matplotlib code that plots the C-alpha trace (Angstrom):
import matplotlib.pyplot as plt

x = [-0.1, 1.1, 0.2, -1.8, -2.9, -6.7, -8.5, -12.0, -15.4, -17.4, -20.4, -19.1, -19.9, -17.4, -13.8, -14.4, -13.3, -17.1, -17.3, -13.8, -14.7, -13.4, -15.1, -14.4, -14.8, -18.3, -20.1, -23.3, -23.0, -25.2, -26.9, -24.1, -21.3, -19.9, -21.2, -21.2, -23.6, -22.3, -21.1, -21.2, -25.0, -26.1, -27.0, -29.7, -27.7, -28.9, -26.6, -25.4, -22.3, -20.9, -22.2, -19.8, -21.3, -21.0, -18.4, -20.7, -19.8, -22.4, -20.6, -20.1, -23.2, -20.8, -21.5, -20.8, -23.0, -24.1, -27.3, -27.0, -29.5, -28.1, -28.4, -30.7, -28.1, -27.7, -24.4, -25.6, -27.1, -28.7, -26.8, -24.0, -20.8, -19.4, -21.6, -24.1, -27.1, -26.2, -23.8, -20.1, -18.6, -16.2, -12.8, -12.0, -10.4, -10.4, -8.0, -5.1, -1.3, 1.5, 3.2, 2.4, 4.3, 2.6, -0.7, -0.1, 1.7, -1.6, -4.0, -1.6, -1.5, -5.3, -5.5, -7.1, -4.7, -7.0, -10.1, -13.4, -16.7, -14.9, -13.1, -10.6, -6.9, -7.1, -3.8, -5.0, -3.1, -4.4, -3.8, -3.5, -6.2, -5.9, -4.9, -7.4, -8.3, -5.5, -3.0, -3.0, -3.1, -6.4, -6.4, -8.8, -8.5, -7.8, -7.1, -7.3, -4.2, -5.1, -7.6, -6.4, -7.7, -5.6, -4.1, -3.0, -1.9, 0.2, 1.7, 2.7, 4.6, 6.5, 7.7, 9.1, 10.2]
y = [-0.1, 3.6, 6.8, 9.3, 13.2, 14.2, 17.4, 15.9, 18.0, 18.6, 17.6, 14.4, 11.0, 9.8, 8.7, 5.0, 2.3, 1.8, 5.7, 5.8, 7.3, 10.3, 12.6, 16.3, 19.0, 20.3, 17.4, 16.1, 12.4, 9.5, 8.1, 5.4, 7.9, 5.7, 7.9, 11.6, 13.5, 14.4, 18.0, 17.9, 16.9, 18.3, 14.7, 14.1, 12.0, 13.8, 15.6, 15.0, 12.9, 11.3, 7.6, 5.0, 2.4, 3.8, 6.5, 9.5, 12.9, 15.4, 18.5, 18.1, 15.9, 13.2, 9.7, 6.1, 5.1, 2.1, 2.1, 2.4, 1.2, 3.2, 6.6, 6.2, 7.1, 10.7, 10.2, 11.6, 9.9, 12.0, 10.7, 12.7, 11.8, 11.9, 9.4, 6.9, 7.6, 11.3, 9.3, 8.7, 6.2, 7.5, 6.4, 4.1, 5.6, 9.0, 11.7, 12.3, 13.1, 10.8, 13.7, 16.6, 19.0, 17.7, 18.4, 22.0, 22.5, 21.1, 23.3, 26.1, 26.0, 25.6, 29.0, 27.2, 28.0, 27.1, 25.1, 26.4, 25.2, 23.0, 20.7, 18.8, 17.5, 13.5, 11.4, 7.7, 4.5, 2.5, 1.2, 3.1, 2.1, 4.3, 7.7, 10.7, 13.3, 15.5, 12.6, 12.2, 8.9, 7.9, 5.5, 3.4, 4.1, 1.4, 3.4, 7.1, 8.4, 11.9, 14.6, 18.2, 21.7, 23.1, 25.7, 23.2, 20.6, 23.7, 24.8, 21.3, 20.9, 24.5, 22.8, 19.8, 21.7]
z = [0.0, -0.6, 1.0, -1.2, -0.5, -1.2, -1.2, -0.4, -0.9, 2.0, 0.3, -1.0, 0.2, 2.8, 1.8, 1.5, -1.0, -2.0, -2.8, -4.6, -8.1, -9.9, -12.5, -13.8, -10.9, -10.5, -12.6, -11.4, -10.3, -10.4, -7.2, -6.6, -7.9, -10.6, -13.3, -14.2, -16.2, -19.9, -20.1, -23.9, -24.2, -20.7, -19.6, -22.6, -24.7, -27.7, -30.4, -33.8, -35.0, -37.8, -38.4, -37.4, -39.2, -42.9, -42.1, -42.9, -42.1, -39.9, -40.9, -45.0, -45.6, -47.2, -47.1, -48.8, -51.6, -50.0, -48.2, -44.1, -41.8, -38.8, -40.3, -43.2, -45.7, -44.7, -42.9, -39.4, -36.3, -33.6, -30.5, -28.3, -29.7, -26.2, -24.4, -25.2, -22.9, -21.0, -18.6, -18.5, -16.6, -13.7, -13.3, -10.4, -7.5, -5.9, -7.8, -5.5, -5.6, -4.3, -2.2, -0.2, -2.7, -5.6, -4.0, -3.1, -6.6, -8.1, -6.3, -6.8, -10.6, -10.7, -8.8, -5.7, -3.2, -0.5, 0.3, 0.6, 2.0, 4.6, 2.3, 4.1, 3.2, 3.7, 3.9, 3.4, 2.7, -0.3, -3.7, -7.1, -9.5, -12.5, -13.6, -13.7, -16.2, -15.4, -15.2, -11.5, -9.9, -8.8, -5.6, -3.7, 0.1, 2.9, 5.8, 6.6, 8.3, 9.0, 8.2, 8.2, 7.0, 4.2, 6.3, 9.0, 5.8, 4.2, 7.6, 8.2, 5.1, 5.5, 9.0, 7.3, 4.2]

ax = plt.figure().add_subplot(projection="3d")
ax.plot(x, y, z, "-o")
ax.set_aspect("equal")
plt.show()
């Protein structure tokens, strides 16, 4: 097991292995948290895209001469090109960082130099499950080591630096 560092939103479910799913900041999640609402179609599943069956083009109207049952030969299908039904599967594990320095750097570069609304920094042991949208590790927690406010977390790193 490894140690990970995470800023955990105050309105998120408790940090547990069952709840360990990652999605883009600010997206609406499904009841179990394992999917998030598609931001391209606002969760409707609707849109227009090139027909993947015949290779038609939704932008130019070009399509193959062979009849296509999926798009009726017009090269366009009326579904979102980003999702199937308005929802996208989350990435397994919580977005986190491997070191305190990388967590501070991530939030500084994102112009989020502190936690708002009662968010806490959680240090936990767990295993890496995948990589997140920004290339950060995603991890499934096994044990919480410590929970700190952002200010206390940053101060503790200044003392050890």
